[in-house]
DRENTIKOL-982134 format. One line per 4 residues: number of its first residue (from 1); their letters; for each residue x, y, z of C-alpha. Coordinates in steps of 0.02 Angstrom, whole numbers, plus 50000, padded with zeros to 5 digits. Layout:
% DRENTIKOL-982134
NUM	A	X Y Z; ... .
% end
This chain:
% DRENTIKOL-982134
1	XXXX	48542 47163 45148; 48691 47273 45187; 48618 47313 45358; 48603 47127 45401 .
5	XXXX	48781 47097 45341; 48843 47243 45447; 48747 47179 45599; 48816 47003 45576 .
9	XXXX	48992 47073 45560; 48967 47169 45722; 48904 47014 45812; 49053 46914 45749 .
13	XXXX	49177 47050 45801; 49097 47061 45974; 49104 46873 45994; 49286 46866 45940 .
17	XXXX	49330 47003 46065; 49239 46908 46200; 49332 46748 46158; 49497 46841 46157 .
21	XXXX	49461 46918 46327; 49417 46747 46399; 49577 46675 46325; 49681 46814 46406 .
25	XXXX	49594 46782 46573; 49628 46595 46559; 49812 46628 46520; 49826 46749 46665 .
29	XXXX	49745 46623 46782; 49864 46487 46720; 50013 46603 46750; 49950 46643 46924 .
33	XXXX	49924 46458 46961; 50098 46413 46903; 50179 46548 47010; 50070 46523 47164 .
37	XXXX	50136 46429 47313; 50063 46257 47331; 50025 46251 47516; 49887 46131 47565 .
41	XXXX	49725 46221 47609; 49744 46190 47797; 49923 46253 47802; 49877 46405 47697 .
45	XXXX	49733 46443 47815; 49850 46427 47963; 49979 46541 47881; 49848 46675 47848 .
49	XXXX	49782 46658 48026; 49956 46677 48101; 50003 46825 47993; 49835 46913 47981 .
53	XXXX	49904 47064 48073; 50041 47086 47942; 49917 47063 47800; 49808 47196 47878 .
57	XXXX	49954 47317 47894; 50006 47290 47713; 49827 47322 47658; 49819 47481 47762 .
61	XXXX	49978 47546 47681; 49918 47495 47507; 49751 47583 47533; 49831 47741 47598 .
65	XXXX	49784 47728 47782; 49901 47786 47918; 49979 47647 48020; 49922 47634 48201 .
69	XXXX	50031 47703 48340; 50122 47547 48400; 50151 47610 48577; 49966 47652 48598 .
73	XXXX	49915 47485 48524; 50030 47387 48640; 49970 47485 48791; 49788 47449 48746 .
77	XXXX	49826 47264 48720; 49916 47251 48886; 49767 47326 48979; 49642 47207 48900 .
81	XXXX	49733 47065 48810; 49574 46969 48768; 49432 47095 48745; 49316 46973 48657 .
85	XXXX	49319 46842 48796; 49167 46909 48891; 49064 46925 48733; 49114 46750 48679 .
89	XXXX	49068 46678 48849; 48897 46761 48839; 48868 46691 48665; 48913 46516 48721 .
93	XXXX	48800 46529 48874; 48655 46586 48763; 48683 46435 48652; 48731 46531 48495 .
97	XXXX	48862 46399 48456; 48749 46247 48469; 48806 46105 48356; 48696 45978 48272 .
101	XX	48766 45810 48328; 48681 45699 48196 .
% end
């Protein structure tokens, strides 16, 4: 009988801890929601697209990577400002971007 009581107590304690963890997560999510900017989805997407290079640099710094050499990067970009254009043209010609018009 004592073993069953001990097991039930353990189950109850585990369940209470689980509920408490979920409550903390919900409170953290609510705090994050209340402090988050409220840009519409399209504007947020546009902002990320326009500033993706800065986001990438911040991530590199945060993860401990060395930043790229700006002079070398600019020189590379000036030699071939649109390196994906040929590949994109080939993909379009092969029909990889066919759209279903139904």
